C-alpha positions, 0 to 999 in steps of 0.5 A, spaced: 846 324 860 840 321 855 838 323 848 832 325 847 830 320 842 834 315 847 830 308 846 825 310 840 825 306 835 828 310 829 828 305 824 826 298 823 829 294 817 829 286 815 835 283 813 835 280 806 840 274 809 841 271 815 847 267 815 848 261 820 854 265 823 849 271 825 844 266 827 849 262 832 852 269 834 845 272 836 843 265 840 849 265 844 848 273 846 842 271 848 843 265 853 850 269 856 846 275 857 844 273 864 845 265 863 839 261 863 832 263 864 832 261 871 838 266 872 834 271 868 828 270 872 832 271 879 836 277 876 830 280 874 826 278 881 833 282 885 832 288 880 824 288 882 826 288 889 831 293 888 825 298 885 821 297 891 826 299 896 828 305 892 820 306 891 819 305 899 825 309 900 829 304 904 835 303 899 842 305 901 843 310 895 849 313 892 850 320 888 852 318 881 858 323 882 861 319 888 861 313 884 865 315 878 869 319 883 871 312 886 871 309 879 878 314 878 873 318 873 874 326 873 868 329 877 863 332 873 864 339 877 871 339 875 870 338 868 865 344 869 870 348 872 874 347 867 870 348 861 866 354 864 871 358 867 869 365 869 862 362 870 863 360 878 856 363 879 853 357 875 852 351 879 853 344 876 845 342 876 844 348 872 849 346 867 846 339 866 839 342 866 841 346 860 845 341 856 839 336 857 835 341 854 838 341 848 836 338 842 839 332 839 842 335 833 843 342 837 851 344 838 852 344 845 855 351 844 849 354 840 844 352 846 849 354 852 849 361 849 842 362 850 
């Protein structure tokens, strides 16, 4: 679940001092993220192809919950069942929508009581 401000610029700062170590670390980070520019181009092309398949409806997709369970994480349904005992009539999607509608600084307990 994303915060409402996710990917929005919150503040821009200018570092007064960049050390050689900072510079080298950032260059190595950029180079190692997806390898060389050619590797980055190949990965980018693969991602574009995946988006095309998804848009066309030809991609084989797997629900997020299934992926997480296959990795050994507890299912969202099981977590909701633990926290919302006595709320069997409230579905997982309904709880998710309510949580997603909360403001970033709002406590979930307060927001879900609405």
